[in-house]
C-alpha positions as CSV (number, residue, x, y, z in Angstrom):
1,M,-30.8,-17.8,-16.3
2,G,-30.2,-19.8,-13.2
3,R,-32.5,-20.3,-10.2
4,G,-33.7,-17.4,-8.1
5,Y,-33.4,-17.2,-4.3
6,I,-35.7,-15.0,-2.3
7,V,-33.8,-14.4,1.0
8,E,-35.2,-13.2,4.3
9,D,-33.5,-9.8,5.1
10,A,-32.6,-11.1,8.5
11,V,-30.2,-13.5,6.8
12,E,-28.4,-10.5,5.3
13,S,-28.0,-9.0,8.8
14,Y,-26.7,-12.3,10.1
15,L,-24.1,-12.7,7.4
16,S,-23.0,-9.1,7.8
17,Q,-22.4,-9.9,11.5
18,L,-20.2,-12.9,10.5
19,C,-18.2,-10.6,8.3
20,E,-17.3,-8.5,11.3
21,L,-15.8,-11.5,13.2
22,K,-12.0,-11.9,13.3
23,S,-12.2,-15.5,12.0
24,T,-10.4,-15.9,8.8
25,T,-12.9,-18.3,7.3
26,I,-16.5,-19.2,8.4
27,T,-18.7,-21.9,7.0
28,G,-22.3,-22.5,7.5
29,L,-25.7,-23.7,6.2
30,L,-28.5,-22.1,4.2
31,I,-31.9,-23.2,5.3
32,G,-35.2,-22.7,3.6
33,Q,-37.7,-24.2,1.1
34,S,-37.5,-25.1,-2.6
35,S,-40.3,-24.7,-5.1
36,A,-40.6,-25.1,-8.8
37,Q,-40.3,-21.4,-9.5
38,R,-37.9,-20.2,-6.9
39,D,-36.3,-21.1,-3.6
40,Y,-36.8,-19.3,-0.3
41,V,-33.9,-18.9,2.2
42,V,-35.2,-18.1,5.7
43,M,-32.2,-18.9,7.9
44,A,-28.4,-19.1,7.9
45,S,-26.5,-21.0,10.6
46,R,-22.7,-21.0,11.0
47,T,-20.9,-24.2,11.6
48,P,-20.0,-24.6,15.3
49,P,-16.3,-23.8,15.9
50,K,-14.0,-26.8,16.3
51,D,-11.4,-26.5,19.0
52,D,-8.7,-28.4,17.1
53,S,-9.0,-26.7,13.8
54,S,-7.6,-23.4,12.6
55,G,-9.8,-20.7,11.2
56,D,-8.4,-20.9,7.7
57,R,-8.9,-24.7,7.2
58,F,-12.0,-26.5,6.1
59,D,-13.1,-29.6,7.8
60,R,-15.5,-31.3,5.4
61,D,-16.6,-34.0,7.8
62,W,-17.4,-31.4,10.5
63,V,-19.5,-29.3,8.2
64,T,-21.2,-32.3,6.8
65,E,-22.1,-33.7,10.2
66,H,-23.4,-30.3,11.2
67,A,-25.7,-30.4,8.2
68,R,-27.0,-33.8,9.2
69,Q,-27.8,-32.7,12.7
70,V,-29.5,-29.5,11.5
71,S,-31.7,-31.4,9.0
72,R,-33.1,-33.4,11.9
73,M,-34.2,-30.2,13.6
74,L,-36.2,-28.9,10.7
75,P,-40.0,-29.6,10.4
76,G,-41.7,-30.5,7.1
77,G,-41.1,-28.0,4.3
78,L,-37.8,-26.8,5.5
79,S,-34.4,-28.3,4.5
80,V,-30.8,-27.6,4.1
81,L,-30.6,-25.8,0.8
82,G,-26.9,-25.4,0.6
83,V,-23.7,-24.0,2.2
84,F,-22.0,-20.6,2.5
85,I,-18.4,-19.5,3.2
86,V,-17.4,-16.1,4.6
87,S,-13.7,-15.4,3.8
88,E,-11.2,-12.8,2.6
89,T,-10.4,-14.8,-0.5
90,D,-12.0,-14.4,-3.9
91,A,-15.0,-16.5,-4.7
92,K,-13.2,-18.5,-7.4
93,D,-10.7,-19.7,-4.8
94,T,-13.5,-21.4,-2.8
95,L,-15.5,-22.8,-5.7
96,I,-14.0,-26.3,-5.3
97,T,-14.4,-26.3,-1.6
98,L,-18.1,-25.2,-1.8
99,R,-18.8,-27.9,-4.3
100,Q,-17.3,-30.6,-2.1
101,L,-19.2,-29.3,0.9
102,V,-22.6,-29.2,-0.8
103,F,-22.2,-32.6,-2.3
104,S,-21.0,-34.2,1.0
105,A,-23.8,-32.6,3.0
106,E,-26.5,-33.7,0.6
107,N,-25.2,-37.2,0.3
108,L,-25.2,-37.7,4.1
109,I,-28.6,-36.1,4.6
110,S,-30.2,-38.1,1.8
111,S,-28.7,-41.4,3.1
112,E,-31.1,-41.1,6.1
113,R,-34.2,-40.3,4.1
114,L,-36.8,-43.0,4.0
115,W,-39.3,-41.3,1.7
116,S,-39.3,-41.8,-2.1
117,P,-38.0,-38.9,-4.3
118,A,-40.6,-37.2,-6.4
119,D,-40.4,-36.1,-10.0
120,D,-40.8,-32.5,-9.1
121,D,-38.1,-32.5,-6.4
122,V,-35.6,-29.7,-6.8
123,T,-32.1,-31.2,-7.1
124,E,-30.1,-28.0,-7.3
125,C,-28.3,-26.9,-4.1
126,V,-27.0,-23.4,-3.5
127,T,-23.6,-22.2,-2.6
128,L,-22.8,-18.7,-1.4
129,H,-19.5,-16.9,-1.0
130,I,-19.2,-13.6,0.9
131,N,-16.0,-11.6,0.8
132,S,-15.7,-10.3,4.4
133,K,-13.7,-7.3,3.2
134,T,-15.6,-6.1,0.1
135,R,-18.9,-7.8,1.1
136,K,-19.2,-9.0,-2.5
137,T,-21.6,-11.9,-2.7
138,V,-21.4,-14.7,-5.3
139,C,-24.2,-17.2,-5.6
140,R,-24.0,-20.5,-7.6
141,T,-25.9,-23.7,-7.7
142,F,-24.9,-27.4,-8.3
143,D,-27.2,-30.2,-9.4
144,V,-26.3,-32.7,-6.7
145,K,-27.8,-35.6,-8.7
146,D,-25.2,-35.0,-11.4
147,P,-21.6,-35.7,-10.2
148,K,-20.3,-34.1,-13.4
149,C,-22.3,-30.9,-13.2
150,I,-20.8,-27.5,-13.4
151,A,-21.6,-24.4,-11.3
152,K,-24.4,-22.3,-12.5
153,P,-25.0,-18.6,-11.6
154,A,-28.0,-17.9,-9.5
155,D,-29.9,-14.7,-8.5
156,W,-29.7,-13.8,-4.8
157,K,-32.2,-11.2,-3.7
158,Y,-33.0,-10.0,-0.1
159,Q,-36.6,-9.3,0.8
160,S,-38.4,-8.5,4.1
161,G,-41.2,-10.7,5.4
162,V,-40.4,-13.7,3.2
163,C,-42.2,-16.1,5.4
164,S,-44.6,-13.8,7.3
165,S,-47.7,-15.3,5.7
166,W,-46.5,-18.9,5.2
167,I,-49.0,-21.7,5.8
168,T,-48.7,-24.0,8.8
169,V,-50.3,-27.5,8.7
170,S,-50.1,-30.0,11.6
171,C,-51.3,-33.5,12.2
172,C,-51.2,-36.1,15.0
173,L,-50.4,-39.6,13.8
174,N,-50.8,-42.9,15.6
175,V,-47.8,-45.2,15.1
176,N,-47.9,-48.9,15.6
177,M,-45.1,-50.9,14.1
178,Y,-43.6,-54.3,14.8
179,L,-40.1,-54.8,13.5
180,P,-38.6,-58.4,13.7
181,L,-34.9,-58.7,14.1
182,P,-32.8,-61.4,12.4
183,A,-31.8,-64.5,14.3
184,G,-28.4,-64.9,15.7
185,K,-26.1,-62.3,17.3
186,N,-27.5,-58.9,16.6
187,T,-25.1,-56.0,16.5
188,T,-26.1,-52.4,16.1
189,E,-25.2,-52.6,12.4
190,T,-27.5,-55.5,11.7
191,M,-30.2,-53.9,13.8
192,E,-29.9,-50.7,11.8
193,K,-30.1,-52.5,8.5
194,C,-33.1,-54.6,9.5
195,M,-35.0,-51.7,11.1
196,K,-34.3,-49.4,8.2
197,E,-35.8,-52.0,5.8
198,E,-38.9,-52.3,7.9
199,L,-39.2,-48.5,8.4
200,Q,-39.1,-48.1,4.6
201,I,-42.1,-50.4,4.3
202,W,-43.9,-48.3,6.9
203,A,-42.9,-45.1,5.0
204,Q,-44.5,-46.4,1.8
205,K,-47.8,-46.8,3.7
206,I,-47.5,-43.2,4.9
207,E,-46.8,-41.9,1.4
208,S,-49.8,-43.8,-0.1
209,G,-52.2,-42.7,2.7
210,V,-55.2,-40.6,2.0
211,F,-54.6,-37.0,3.0
212,L,-57.4,-34.8,4.4
213,L,-57.0,-31.1,5.0
214,D,-59.5,-29.7,7.5
215,G,-61.5,-32.9,6.9
216,K,-61.6,-32.6,3.1
217,I,-59.8,-34.4,0.3
218,L,-58.6,-31.7,-2.1
219,P,-57.5,-32.2,-5.7
220,E,-53.7,-32.2,-6.0
221,D,-53.6,-29.0,-8.0
222,A,-56.0,-27.2,-5.7
223,E,-54.6,-23.8,-4.5
224,L,-55.0,-23.0,-0.8
225,T,-54.6,-19.3,-1.2
226,T,-55.0,-16.6,-3.8
227,G,-51.6,-15.0,-3.5
228,Q,-49.7,-13.8,-0.4
229,R,-51.5,-12.2,2.5
230,R,-49.0,-10.8,4.8
231,N,-49.2,-11.1,8.6
232,I,-52.3,-13.3,8.4
233,K,-52.1,-16.5,10.3
234,Q,-52.9,-19.4,8.0
235,T,-53.1,-22.8,9.9
236,Y,-54.6,-26.0,8.8
237,T,-55.2,-29.4,10.5
238,A,-54.6,-32.5,8.6
239,Q,-55.5,-36.2,8.9
240,L,-53.9,-39.2,7.3
241,L,-56.0,-42.4,6.6
242,I,-53.9,-45.5,6.2
243,S,-55.4,-48.7,4.8
244,P,-54.2,-52.1,6.3
245,C,-51.3,-53.4,4.3
246,E,-51.3,-56.8,2.6
247,Q,-49.4,-59.6,4.3
248,R,-45.7,-59.7,3.5
249,Q,-43.0,-62.1,4.2
250,S,-42.1,-60.6,7.6
251,D,-45.8,-61.1,8.7
252,V,-45.6,-64.9,8.7
253,V,-44.1,-67.1,11.4
254,Q,-40.4,-67.1,11.2
255,K,-37.4,-67.5,13.4
256,C,-36.0,-64.2,14.6
257,G,-33.5,-63.0,17.2
258,G,-35.7,-60.4,18.7
259,S,-38.3,-57.7,17.9
260,V,-38.9,-54.0,18.2
261,S,-42.4,-52.6,18.7
262,I,-43.0,-48.9,18.2
263,R,-46.4,-47.5,19.4
264,G,-47.7,-44.1,20.2
265,T,-48.7,-40.8,18.7
266,I,-46.5,-38.2,17.1
267,H,-47.0,-34.5,16.3
268,S,-46.1,-33.6,12.8
269,R,-45.8,-30.1,11.4
270,A,-45.0,-28.5,8.1
271,H,-44.5,-24.9,6.8
272,V,-45.3,-24.1,3.2
273,H,-44.7,-20.9,1.2
274,S,-47.8,-18.8,0.5
275,N,-47.1,-18.1,-3.2
276,K,-50.1,-20.1,-4.5
277,P,-49.2,-23.4,-2.8
278,K,-51.0,-26.5,-4.1
279,A,-52.5,-29.2,-2.0
280,R,-49.9,-31.7,-3.2
281,N,-47.1,-29.5,-1.9
282,I,-48.5,-29.5,1.6
283,E,-49.3,-33.2,1.5
284,K,-45.8,-34.1,0.5
285,A,-44.2,-31.8,3.1
286,L,-46.3,-33.2,6.0
287,K,-45.9,-36.8,5.0
288,R,-42.1,-36.4,4.8
289,D,-42.1,-34.8,8.2
290,M,-44.0,-37.8,9.7
291,I,-41.5,-40.2,8.2
292,G,-38.5,-38.1,9.1
293,T,-39.4,-37.6,12.8
294,V,-40.0,-41.3,13.5
295,A,-36.8,-42.3,11.6
296,T,-34.8,-39.7,13.5
297,R,-35.8,-41.0,16.8
298,V,-35.1,-44.6,15.9
299,Q,-31.7,-43.5,14.5
300,M,-31.0,-41.8,17.8
301,L,-31.6,-45.0,19.7
302,L,-29.2,-46.8,17.5
303,E,-26.6,-44.1,17.9
304,E,-26.9,-44.4,21.7
305,L,-26.4,-48.2,21.4
306,V,-23.2,-47.6,19.4
307,T,-22.1,-45.0,22.0
308,A,-22.7,-47.5,24.8
309,G,-21.0,-50.3,22.8
310,G,-24.0,-52.5,23.4
311,Q,-25.3,-55.4,21.3
312,S,-29.0,-56.2,21.2
313,N,-28.7,-59.8,22.5
314,N,-27.0,-58.4,25.6
315,F,-29.3,-55.5,25.8
316,G,-32.5,-55.3,27.7
317,G,-34.2,-52.3,29.0
318,E,-36.7,-49.5,28.9
319,L,-35.5,-46.8,26.6
320,L,-37.3,-43.5,27.1
321,F,-37.0,-41.8,23.8
322,P,-37.2,-38.0,23.5
323,R,-40.3,-36.1,22.7
324,R,-40.5,-33.5,20.0
325,I,-40.5,-29.9,21.0
326,F,-40.7,-26.7,19.0
327,C,-39.2,-23.2,19.0
328,P,-40.4,-20.3,16.9
329,V,-37.8,-18.5,14.8
330,K,-38.1,-14.9,15.7
331,G,-38.9,-12.6,12.9
332,R,-39.8,-15.5,10.6
333,G,-43.6,-15.4,11.0
334,P,-45.0,-18.9,11.8
335,V,-41.8,-20.8,11.1
336,C,-40.5,-23.0,13.8
337,V,-37.6,-25.4,14.3
338,C,-37.7,-28.5,16.4
339,D,-35.6,-30.5,18.9
340,Y,-35.9,-33.7,20.8
341,Q,-36.0,-33.6,24.6
342,F,-35.2,-36.5,26.9
343,S,-37.1,-37.0,30.2
344,D,-34.2,-35.8,32.3
345,E,-33.7,-32.6,30.4
346,G,-35.2,-29.2,30.8
347,P,-35.8,-26.3,28.4
348,S,-32.2,-25.0,29.0
349,E,-30.7,-28.0,27.3
350,A,-32.8,-27.4,24.2
351,T,-31.9,-23.7,24.1
352,E,-28.2,-24.7,24.3
353,R,-28.6,-27.1,21.3
354,L,-30.5,-24.5,19.3
355,K,-27.6,-22.0,19.9
356,E,-25.0,-24.5,19.0
357,M,-26.6,-26.1,16.0
358,L,-28.7,-23.3,14.5
359,D,-27.1,-20.2,16.2
360,I,-30.5,-19.2,17.6
361,D,-30.8,-17.2,20.7
362,A,-33.9,-18.6,22.4
363,A,-35.1,-18.3,26.0
364,D,-36.5,-21.1,28.0
365,D,-40.0,-19.7,27.6
366,D,-39.7,-19.9,23.9
367,I,-39.6,-23.7,23.9
368,D,-43.0,-25.2,23.1
369,L,-43.5,-28.4,25.2
370,T,-47.2,-28.8,24.7
371,H,-47.5,-31.1,21.7
372,E,-45.9,-34.3,22.9
373,I,-46.2,-35.5,26.4
374,T,-43.9,-38.2,27.9
375,P,-45.9,-40.9,29.7
376,E,-45.3,-40.9,33.4
377,N,-46.6,-44.3,34.2
378,I,-46.1,-47.1,31.7
379,N,-46.9,-50.8,32.5
380,T,-44.8,-53.2,30.6
381,E,-44.5,-57.0,30.3
382,T,-41.2,-58.6,29.9
383,A,-40.0,-62.1,29.0
384,D,-37.8,-62.2,32.1
385,S,-39.3,-62.3,35.5
386,E,-36.4,-60.4,37.0
387,A,-35.7,-56.8,36.1
388,A,-32.1,-55.8,35.4
389,E,-30.4,-52.9,37.1
390,P,-30.5,-49.6,35.2
391,V,-27.5,-48.9,33.0
392,E,-25.7,-45.7,33.8
393,E,-26.1,-42.9,31.3
394,K,-23.2,-41.7,29.3
395,T,-22.9,-37.9,28.7
396,E,-20.4,-35.8,26.9
397,D,-20.4,-32.3,25.4
398,P,-22.6,-32.2,22.3
399,T,-20.7,-31.7,19.1
400,P,-21.6,-32.2,15.4
401,Q,-19.3,-35.2,15.2
402,R,-21.9,-37.4,16.8
403,S,-25.5,-37.1,17.9
404,S,-26.0,-34.1,20.2
405,Y,-29.0,-35.8,21.8
406,I,-27.8,-37.7,24.9
407,G,-29.8,-39.1,27.7
408,V,-31.4,-42.4,26.8
409,V,-32.3,-44.3,30.0
410,V,-31.9,-48.1,30.0
411,A,-33.7,-50.3,32.5
412,S,-35.2,-53.9,32.2
413,A,-36.1,-56.1,29.2
414,V,-38.2,-53.8,27.0
415,A,-37.7,-50.4,25.5
416,L,-39.9,-47.3,25.6
417,L,-40.1,-44.7,22.9
418,A,-41.6,-41.5,24.2
419,T,-43.1,-39.5,21.3
420,A,-46.4,-38.0,22.2
421,A,-47.2,-40.9,24.4
422,S,-45.3,-43.4,22.4
423,I,-43.8,-46.7,23.5
424,M,-41.0,-48.7,21.9
425,Y,-40.5,-52.2,23.1
426,L,-37.3,-54.2,22.2
427,T,-37.3,-57.8,23.2
428,D,-34.9,-60.6,22.7
429,V,-35.9,-64.2,21.9
């Protein structure tokens, strides 16, 4: 017997609507949460149409990049579980394509993860084929950690109120990192490699931190609820205590070509299923969200540097990073998705991205802007006495081919990372 998937009935309605479209073939992502016993599917999001591709052809890179962008918009506990295809062909004719898509998506998403895999992590990803004429549904899974694996049948069952009583846990985390850059000419590639190595060290500190839930340290196997309680709001506040790390090689005096300092406070959030969740499940989901949201914002900076064609030694400026905002998913209880808003953007830009990436119809009033506030007045010290002129922003239509988040502002000789009130300084020596 294969894995079982409990699917929100709103997903059934969404997939039925896709079957009504005239497009020959539609691909998309399945989003939810894995657990040891079963997986929960709470959302399905079609791949944004590509202007230069015909409806009956698969663009693996396009689907894979969409998966990467969507994974950045999911808080702790939620992830891309797999892919689906809606077509008029038989399921057996799409099996190879589904396999390629699910492996490619997982490989790209996992390449950006900085947290360490756990022994109890689920490595099976789901694929779903829906025949748009007969409405026949075929569900299979692949073990993405085994390149030679074969497809396994899985149970796909719709249910109402799947996440109506899920647990929400949140935490504010102070971030204070100093990342030295190697000496010599620093390209965005060398910066990315160096910063990723340093971020992995910071991520290890987060993973080893002491986790408190409502001010208490709970045993790993402690259950937070005794079964599901529908329509009852269950929220918890967490704290993370991090001990000072021992001195490492990068702490000693050494020649470097520059440095990056990231300081501020971030808002982290995780959603966990209410079927007897254990304390360790909540701790893992929230810690991974902390690591993921910081890594995402740093990666967005590097992508902007690539877009601008800049190199760090020729780069100086104040970079106002985006703050994290949230949007509830209607009909999914407490479940929210997130986005990253730049200082020159309003709620409408966020609703457009939510529609494009997740196919969510959200109003401006649905966007929650209250958890992270961009600092209005920031005093900085620079190595140069003269401030450079601001660099003009580059904007283009957001597509899954590259980061959809555009709007980094460049000014003098330091960089600012706006998380809750977070600052990122980049200096050259």
